[in-house]
Each structure stands twice: as C-alpha cells, then as structure tokens.
N, C-alpha and C positions, 0 to 999 in steps of 0.2 A: 591015516591022513590021505587026502585026495592026491593022486599023482597026475601031473599034467605032462603028457608026452609029445603033444603036437599042438600047433596054434588052434586047431578046431576044438580042442578040449576046453578052451577059454571062452568066456562070453563076449559077444560083440558089443553089448551095452555094459558100460562100466561107470560106477560111481567114482568120482575123483575128489581128492583132497588137495587143493592148490596150497602149496607152502614153499615159499622161496627160501633157498638156502638149504633145504632138506632134500637130498636125493637118495634113492634106494637102488641098489644093484641086485640083479638076480643072485639068489642064494645068500644074500646079506640080510641083516636084520635091522629094523628101525623102530626104536621105542618112541612112543608119542603120548603126550598128555592132552587129552581131549576135554574141552570145557565149553566150547560154543554150542548152543542148542541145536543148530542145524547139523553139526558134525556128531553130536551125541545121537541124534536121530539117524544119521548115516550108519553109525556103528550098530545101533539097534537093528536096522534093516539088514546089515551085513551078517550079523549073528543069526538072524532068522532065515538067511538065505545061503549064499555060496561062500560067505566069509571073505570075499575079495574086494579090495579097495585099490584104486589107482592113485599113486602119489605123482604129483606133477607140479612144475613151477609155472609161474605166469611170465609173460613177456615184460620187457622194460616198461617204464611209466608211460611212454608214448604209444603203447600197444593196446590201449583201452578201446572197447567197442563203442557204439553210438550211445549206449546207456551208461558209460563209465565203468563197465565191468572189465577187469583186466583180462586180456586174451590169454589163453592157455598156450604153453610151450608146445612144440610139435611132437615131442617125445616124452613119455613118462614111464613108470614101472608099476606093474600090478603086483600087489602083495597079498598074501593070505594072512588073516588075523589068527595068530598062533598063541597069543597070551592076552588075557583080559582080567582086569580087576577094577572094582568100583570103590571110590573113596567115600568117606563120610559126608563130604560136601558136594557129592554128585558128579565128580569128574570121573572119566574113564582113563585108566592107565593100560595101554595096549602095546603089543609088539606085532609088527608086520614082518613077515619073511618074504623076501623078493622072489618072484617067479619068472617074470619075463618083461622086457620092455615092450612098449606098444607105440604106434603112431596114432595121433588123433585124426580120424577121418573127418569128423564134424562134431560140434557140440549139439546136444539134443535139447529140444524144448520140453521141459518136464515140469510136473507139479511139485516135485520135492524142493525143499529149501536148499539142498545141496545140488551141485552140478553133476551132470552125467554126459558121457561122450560115447560115440561109436568108435570102437577101438579096432585097430588092425595089428595083429600079432605076427603076421606072415614075414615082415622084414626082419624079425628077430627070432626066427625059429631056432637058431643055434643056441639061444638062451636056455632052451628046454633040454638041451643035450648035456651029457656029463662035462665036467670041467675040461677046457681045451688043453692040448699039449703045449706046455710053455717051457720045454726043455732048453730052449736057447736063452732063457732068462739069466742075465749076468748080474747076480745079486750084489757082490761087493761094491762095484762103482755106483749102483743105484742106491745102496744104503748110505754111501758117503754123501750123496745129494740129500737124502732124507734127513740125515743127522744135521747137516748144515742148515737145512730149512727149519727143522724143529728148534735148533739152538737160536737161530736168528729171531724166531717168533716166540721164544721163551715158552715152548710147548713141552709138556712132560709126556713121556711114553714108556711103556713097558718094553725096554729094548730087547730083552730076551725073546719076547713074543714076536717082535718085529723080525728078528733074525731067523726065527724058526717057522714063521707063517708060510703056508703055501702061496705061490705067486698070485693066484687069483684072489685069494682072501686079502693078501697084503695090499695089492694095487687098489682093489675096490674099497677096502676099509680106509686107506689114506685118501682116496678120492672123495669119499663121503665125509670124513671127519675133519680134514684140513680146512681152515677158514678162508677158502677161496670165495670170490664174488659169485653170485647166483649164475651169471652167464658163463663163467668159467666152469662151474660145476655142471652146467648143462652141456658144455662142450665135452667134458669127460664122459658124461652119460651117453652121449650120442656117438662116441667112437665105435666104429664097426667091430673091432676085435679087441681082445685083452692087450695084445702087443701095442696096438694103436693107443689105447688108453694109458698104458705104461709110459709110452713116449710123450704123450701130451702132459701127463702128470709130471714127468721129469722136467719138461719145458717150463711148466708153470712154476715149479720150485726153483729152477735155475734163474728165471726172470726175477723172482722175489729176492733171491740172495745176490742178484747182480752178476750172474754168471751165465747169461744166455741172451738171445735176441729179444728185443721188445717188439713182439709180433702179435697181430690180432689172431684170435682163435675163431675158426669157422664152426 
C-alpha cells in the first residue's frame, strides 16, 4: 500500500465527493454505497489512477454559487479507496481510509461530471505523522458524558470497545458516528488537534444533554 509521509506526496488536484453529514478523519474508515452515475465514474477513474478521493461537506443552503451549485466547505479529508465491490444492480460498495485533511484552494473548471478542487495539505501535515501523544486523556469523566449522550439519544454501542479504544480512534469515531448537524461535524473536523476535537465533542454532547453552554461553534 502506498505510504504518504509528507504533504508533497499527495496530489494537488483532487476529485471530491460532497456528502453532508459524512465526515472522515485521518486513519479512520468510511464505507459508502455509490449509485449516482457521476460518482460511479469518479470511482472508475480513481481505481484507474491513484485511488484517492476527497470527502467534503457543502456549505449551508445560502452558500450556493451563481449557478445554484452548493459551495464546498473549506476543509475536507482525502481517503484512499481500500475496499471495493460491485453489486448485481450496478452499485459500488467501497471503503475509504482517511489519510489527511486538506484545505480547498479553489474549485477547478473540469470536464468531468464530478467536481474537482485544488487541495492544500500543508496546514494538516501533522495528519500524516503517527498518532499524537494523548497521555493526558482523562477517560472516566469523558466516558460519563458519552454514556449520558448515548442514553439520551437511545443509541446503542459496544461499550467494551468504547472503554478499550485508543483515544484517537475513540474521539474520531464518535465525532464521525454521532448524529450531529453537518456544521457541527464540520467544526469537529476542523479542530487543530485531537485534544481540541475531544473538547469540542464533549461540549456538543453536554449541550445535547442539557449540561453545557449553548454556544455557537466556530
């Protein structure tokens, strides 16, 4: 498998799949069911090339451009296509493994039906390094908040896995899987460090269970 050690190892031009509510984090995995023709074509092109696809959300409804196309969020995550299957009815079942976040420099004028951007990976060079030291992670009080949030929203979870998961995997998995609003998920994605993401995640959960400030996320 290709190893990406620095931002220059990743392409500046990136095909993107805008999908609100679905965020992918570095080292995480995202399963997708692909059925639209333009995205089937995107997968075909990725399989024939570098196998890289950018996952990104769009802006709120008032963020459309002059042609009514939703504007893309500022930050997305590039993933490598690591699993692929084709169904009898022509759908693709794929899994992307997250590599690094990127900033959208600009959207490119392209002939493809799917959208492409110029991507800058430099602001997130740390995503390509080994998992950060999170030795200060205080698991018990954090898990108390997680349990209250899951109970309030009637969400089931494998609690033994939650208790044993490494901090990075736990925080990123909860950030991706919990039913937050798209812009709340975007706020989690854009946090500079894992500790920042953990604090933001805990704030969102506390707000939901009525145990925290009702404050806007930047």
